[in-house]
C-alpha positions in Angstrom: 88.0 89.3 94.4 91.4 91.2 95.2 91.4 92.2 99.2 93.5 95.2 98.5 91.0 96.9 95.8 88.1 96.0 98.4 89.9 97.3 101.5 90.5 100.6 99.3 87.0 100.7 98.2 85.8 100.5 101.7 88.2 103.1 103.0 87.3 105.6 100.2 83.5 104.9 100.8 83.7 105.8 104.6 85.8 108.9 103.7 82.8 110.4 101.7 79.9 108.6 103.7 77.3 110.8 105.4 74.2 108.8 106.6 71.8 111.7 106.6 72.5 112.5 103.0 73.4 109.3 101.5 71.0 107.6 99.0 73.0 105.3 97.1 75.8 104.2 94.8 76.1 105.2 90.8 78.2 103.4 88.5 79.0 105.1 85.6 80.6 103.6 82.2 82.3 106.1 80.3 83.2 104.5 76.8 85.2 107.5 75.5 87.8 107.3 78.4 87.1 103.5 79.0 86.6 103.7 82.7 84.1 102.5 85.1 83.7 104.7 87.9 81.7 104.4 91.3 80.0 107.6 92.6 77.8 108.4 95.8 74.4 109.6 95.0 72.6 112.1 97.4 69.5 112.1 99.0 68.6 115.0 96.5 69.3 112.9 93.6 72.3 114.6 92.8 75.6 112.5 92.2 78.9 113.6 94.0 81.4 114.8 91.4 84.2 113.1 92.4 84.4 109.2 92.1 84.8 106.9 95.2 86.5 104.5 93.0 87.4 104.2 89.4 88.6 100.9 87.1 90.4 101.4 83.8 90.1 99.7 81.4 85.9 99.7 81.9 85.3 96.3 83.6 81.7 95.8 84.4 82.3 92.4 85.6 85.0 93.8 87.9 82.6 96.5 89.5 79.7 94.2 89.8 82.0 91.7 92.0 83.6 94.8 94.1 80.1 95.8 94.9 78.7 92.5 96.0 81.6 91.9 98.3 81.6 95.5 99.7 77.6 95.3 100.1 78.6 92.8 102.9 80.2 95.1 104.8 78.6 98.6 104.0 75.5 100.1 104.3 73.8 100.0 101.0 71.7 97.0 99.3 72.2 98.0 95.6 73.3 100.6 93.1 72.2 102.7 90.2 73.9 102.0 86.9 74.2 104.1 83.7 76.2 103.6 80.5 76.6 106.9 79.4 78.0 110.0 81.2 75.6 112.6 79.6 72.5 110.2 80.2 70.4 111.3 83.2 68.5 108.1 83.0 69.8 105.4 85.4 68.5 101.9 86.5 68.8 100.7 90.1 70.4 97.3 90.5 69.7 95.3 93.6 72.4 93.3 95.0 71.9 89.6 95.5 73.4 89.0 99.0 
């Protein structure tokens, strides 16, 4: 894992993190834009409109590696995953630490 990418992600996470409303992270793969983006999900189930981090071209393996490494330093144990930006159904993926 590239330390610069990991450090950037951690900085962006804490910039938007609010312990009172944080529910989890959501990864959205957008095929039409060829991007993988990580969003914060709030306790009311709503996804923040601005992503914490984006990787282009879309890279499922890179996002999984980033989140596995980041989870060792950040207060989350898994993430929600969706492969379509118009799809409201998400799957929660537990990190294996």
